[in-house]
N, C-alpha and C positions, 0 to 999 in steps of 0.2 A: 754471755757478750758475743757481739758482734763481728766481723772481719771486717778490717780497712781498705779500703777499692785506692787504685790509683789515681795521687792528688793532683788536678788540672784547671784551669781558670774558670770550668764551668763545675765545676764540684762544690755542691753541697753540704748540710749536717750529715744526709743519708750513706754520704762515703767516709766519716772518720769515726771511726772505732767508736764504739759506748758500749753502757753495761742494758740489763735489765735487773733490775731487785728494787719490788716491788713488794711492801706488807698493808695489812689492817692496821685500822689505829685500834685495835685490843692487841696487837701484838706487842708483846710486852721485850723488852729491853736489851733481858738476857739474851734473847734467839737473835737480833739485831747485832750484838757483841761477837754474838758465835761465830754468826754467815762474818763479818768484818772481820775476826781472827783466821777462819777457813778460806778469804778468799784477800786477800791483801791490796789485792788492786782494784777492790771497789771503792771507788770515791764515794760515794752517798746510798744514801734510803729513800724511798721512794714510799710515800704515805699515804693510801686511797682506804675510799668509802665506799664500796661496791664497788663502781665504775667515774665515781668521783675522785679530780685529785686537787690533794688536801695541801700538800706543803712536800719538802725535801730537806733533808738533813746530812747534812754531806757529813764523812768519817773524818776529819779536819775539829767540825764543833761538838761529836757526839764521842768523842775520845776527850775532849775540852769540857763537857760536861759530866763524865764520869770518873773524873782522875786522882779521886778522895774516895775511901774506905766509905766513908757517910752517902756521897750521891751517889756510888756504885749498888747501894745498897736500897737507894729511895728510887730508881731508876730500873733496875734488873726485873725490879719485882711491881713495875708499874708498867700501862700500854706507853705505845711510845706517843699517844695523841701527848698525853702529861710534858713531854720533854719540848714536843712541836706549840703548844700553846706557852710555854716558856721562854724557847727561843724568837717565835716568831719575827723569819727572818724572810724575805718574800722572795720565793728561784725566781731564775730567769728563763722565761717560758719562750724554744723557739721554733719555726716550724723546723720540718726535714727537707723542705726546700729551698732553707735562706744557706748564700753566698757561706765560703767563710770565712773571709774578709769582710764582713758584716757579722756574722757570730762576734767574732772577737774584737771589732766598736762599741758594739752593745755590751761586751764582759768589762772590753778598759772603761767604758763611760759610766762603771755601777758606783758607786763610794769604795774609797779607799779600803777598807775593813771586806767588801763582798767581793773584790776581784780573783781571787783565787777562789770561790765558790764553782763547787760545778753549775753548767745547767743541765737541764731537763728539751729533750728535744719530743715535741711531738709527729707521731706517726699516725699512717693511716687509721680509721677504727679508736679511735684517740686510746693510742699504746705510745705511751710512755718511757724512756730510754736516758739512762743519764750518760753526759758526758768530762770528763776530766779539762782541765787549764790545760794543765802541760798536755794531753792527749791535740787539743785543741790550739793552741801554738807548737804547734812539734808541724800538723799540717799546713800551718800556714808556712813553717819556715822552708816546709819544701814544695809550696809555692813562691817562695820567694827566688828559692835555688833554683826553680824550674823558669821562673821568669830570670834568673841572672843568666842562664846558661842559653836560652833563647839572645838577648842581649849579646854575648861576646856572641853568637854567632852571627846575628847582624851586621857587629860590627865586622868582624870577620870578611863577610860578603858586602858594606859597604865600604871594606878598605881596595877590598878586589876590585869592588867596581874605581875606586880611583886611581886604581894604576890602569887597567883599561882604559876610563877619561884620559889618563895624562897620554896614553899611548895615541889614542884619539889624535888627541888636542897637537901632540909631535906631526902625527900624520897631517893634517890638517894645515898645520905650519909649512911642511912643505908641500902642501897641493898649490897654497896659497901665494909661495914664490912663484910654481909652476905657470901658474896660470899668468902671475902679472905680467913674467916676460910672454907669452903667449897671447898679453893684453897687450902689452905693447905691441906686438912683434903685426898683432890682424886689426889696431889702428893706423899704424905704418900704412900697411895693405890696403884697407880700407879708404883712406886718405889720398893714395895714391889711384885708386879705382873710381874713386868718387871725381876726381879733378875732371880725368880720360873721362866719363860719363858723362859732365858737365858739359864738357865741348862738346860731345858728340848731341846733347839738346838740341845746344842753342845752337847750333849749325841745323839742328833739325828743325828746333821753331824756327829759323829764316825762311827756309824752305815756304813750310807753313805760311809765314805772312802776306809770303805772294802769292802762295794759296785761295785766301781769304782776300786780298786783296779784288783778284780775278772773279773770285764767287758775289763778292759784295757787285762789280760792275756790271755783270750777268743777271745777279737779281733781279737792279734796279731793271733793266734789260726784259726781265720776263715782267713785269710788273708795269713795266709800263703796255708795252706790249697786247699784256693781258688786260688790263682796262679799257684800251680800244675792242679786243673782244668783245668782253662784257659790254657794253653802251650797245654795241653793232646789235649782238643777241637780243638784251633788253627789250633793243625796238624794235626790231622784228616779233619778239615772245608778244609784245602788245601789239603790235600788226595784228598778228596770230588770232589773236584773245579777241579783237575787233571782228575784224571777220566773223569770227565762233559766233558774237552777239549778233550780228547783219544778220548770219543766215540761219540765226535760231528766232530771231524777232519775223524775218519771211516765211519760217515754216508755223509760225504763229498765225500770219497773215493766209498761209496754203491753209490748213484746219480752219479755221470759219471761211473761207472759202464755200469750203466740202462740207460746212455744218448748212452752208444758206442753199450748198444744191441739194443735200439732202431733205430738206427740208421745200423745196418745189417739189423731187420725185414723190414727196408726199400727201402734196397738196395737189397734182394731177392723180396722183392713186384713187384721190379721192375722188376730185369732176371726173373720173373712169367709171365709179363706181354710181355715180348719179345718171350721167349719161346710161349705163345697164340697168338702171332702172327706169329713167325715162324710158329705156327701147320696150322693155316687157312692157309700162304703162300702155304704150303706144298700140305692142299688139291686143293690148288686150281690149281696148275701144275700138281699133278696126274692128275684130270679133265681134263683138255687139250691135258694132252698129253696122252691119254685113256689106263693106265698101267693098270694092273690087279687090280680089287679094294679092292681084299683080302688082298695084301699087304699095299696098303695103310692105309686099314681099320687097319690095324694090329699097323701100325706104329703112326697109332694118336690114339689107345689105349693105344699104350707105352708112347705116349707124354701126353694125360687126366691123367695115372695114376699118372707116377712121379709129373704132377704140382698140383694133391689132395693130394699127399703127400709130397710135400713142402710148400700146403696151410694151412697141418695140424702142419707139424710143427712149421711155421708162428706162425698160429694161438698159438701153445703151449707154443712159447718165446715171446710174448705180454700178454700169461698170464698167468705165470713165473713172466716178467719183472714186472708187476702189482701188485701179490703179495710183490715182495720183494721190491716194493716202498713204500706198506704201510708197511713192518714192516721196514725197516730206516727212513719215516718218524715220528713211532712210539719210534725207537730208541733214534732220532733225541730231540722227545717233552718230554723224560725222561731226556733226559742228559742237556736240560734248566731248568724243574722241578726241579733237582740236584743245579743246579746251583744258583737259586734264593733261595733256601730253604739254600745253604752255606754259599751265602751275608745278609742273615738274622740271621744265624745262627752269623756270623763276626760281625753285627751290634749290636748284644744286647753283643757279647761281651764285645764288642767295651762302651758300656756304663755301663756295670759291673762293666770295671774295673775304670769306670771314679768315681760309688762308690766304691769303694777300695780303690783309690787314697786319696776319701775325707775323708773313716774311717781313714787312714793314717793321713792326717792331725789332724783330730778329736788327735789323740791318741800323737802324737808332742805336741800339741796346750795344752793337759790337766798340769792343774798347782797343784799341791798339797798340797798349799797355798789357797786351794780352799775354805775348813771349818773354816779357818782362817778369812777368807773373809768374809763370810755367818755370820760367830757370831757376828764380825767388826759391821758388815750392823744392826742386829738383836739392838745391843744399839739404832742405830740412827731409828728404826721402831717405827710408832701408835702405841701403845698397842691394836686397834682395827684388826690390820691387825697380829698381832703374831699369833695369833691361827690358821690364813689360812696357814702361812708359815709354822707352824709344822706339818697341816694334809699333805698340800702336801710332807712333807721329806717325812713324818713317809709312805706313802705312796710307796712313790719310795723306801723304804727298803721294806716294804712288799711285793711287786708284784713277786719278785722271791723266796720268802718263798712258798707264797700261789699257786707256779705254779712247785714249786718241787715236790707235788704230781703224779705226773703225770709221769717226766722227771726229770733232772739235772738240775740245773741251766744255764748250761754253752748249756744244748739241747736247751733251753726255749730263749736262748738269741740269739741263729744261728737262729734258729724259727723265730724271731722276724727282723731279720738282711736278712732274705728270703723274708720276706714279705714286708719290705724297700722298695728292689729289685724288688718284683712284681708290685710296684706300679710305678718304677719309669717307669720299659718296658710297662704298659699297657698305654701310650698315646700313642706311638709309635707303636699299634698293629696291629694297621690299615694300617701301612708303610709296614710293616716286610710281 
């Protein structure tokens, strides 16, 4: 007999009280009857053939078959295999890991005459033990009691939670009343605050309207004067470009003349070589003809003198040509530099024209109803944002007035526009 462990929801048949009463198929019925008499708690006997399970006979079925003297003499003196073959009752075999509730369901699903038959539990290594149905039902009852205790505990906990929730609901009701009262007060204060701020916004917006009108007039004046300046600068730039092209053409003509001079110098050099060659030949002929040496020497001296003069002229022409080439190159560099400057001015003029066009678009898109829109939007604005809006509007209005000490509002606006133009031109300064 094994001891029973505490029953929980995870308990299996291994935790239920079971009995180990196994005999071989050749054991006599008398021995089994004696064992039953000595151990009244044994629910039945397991018949084995070595380690092979043959079947199970319950105590009730055994007593039922030996209830008369005739049957007692028959089965007590015969092997138990004879009674097992006669009864042919199929044993309910369950694994030790089977849950108690599943085992009870398997028992109750048997036929009515077999419901109270013990079950056979298979342990490790093919080890078989017997569990009485009453013991199994008691284990299930313990499970029910355990479940009922848990339900009572959960119900008590739920009741406690309900009480806590009810208390919280009462607190929420009180807070809701308090918040509703505060909300009414806040709404009233908000409406008063909003009226004051909307009035202030309207006044500030009127000031902005006046500033916008001045800005439009000044912008139109700036556009007019700037367009005049652009046309004048464009005309002068085109003149510079034309002069640069003319200078470059003159430089090319000078280079052509210089090439002619160099060509003439080369021809003179060749003539000099021929004269020198003729002088040498004349000296040779004079020597061979045995003429008067003084006359040939005089001729030779004259020829040499002419040669030296021609060489001097050739040298002077080369020197003048080099100077001419240097000044022509310098003139061409100046022309190229002026061309680059003219291109840079035209590029800046194009960008400035783009800025003026954007300014014209801004003037054309000016909406005189802007102030009305600002006031309407202020009505739906959150209260905490209204002071920032008023501050920004006041800054827009006060900026021209603060700068009026040094110059007029018109001059201040023109300065701002020039600053904007410089900022747009700065990224391309490296290109120009």
